[in-house]
N, C-alpha and C positions, 0 to 999 in steps of 0.2 A: 503493500500499500504506499510505497514511498512518493508514487506519483502523485497520489491523491493528497499527501501531506504538503506537498511542495506547492502544488494547487491552490490548496487552502490558505496557503502563505501568502502566495502571490495576491489572491483575492482579498485577504485583509490587508495586505499593504496598499491597494489600490483603493480600498474603501477610507482608510484613513487618509489617504494621500487626497482623497476627493474631499473630505470632512477640512482638511487643512485648508486646501485651496478655496473651498466655499465660504472660509472666513475672510478670506482676501479679495474676492470676486464675488458679485453679484449674479453674474450670470452664469449659473449653474449648467445650463443646456451646453454652452462651450465648453465648459469643463469636462463634460460626459463627453463631449464629440471628439475631444482632445485624447482622451483615454481610450477612447474606441478606436480612433486613427493609430494610438501607439501600440494598440493590441494587435493591428493589423485588420481591424475591421471594416 
């Protein structure tokens, strides 16, 4: 289950990064779009 564990870590990292950025930016959609782009979506 190593893959599942690292995936959870990545997800948690993204969530905390989103929250941190949300405190500095009002446009949440822009932040989400940036993360989706960074993930290759």
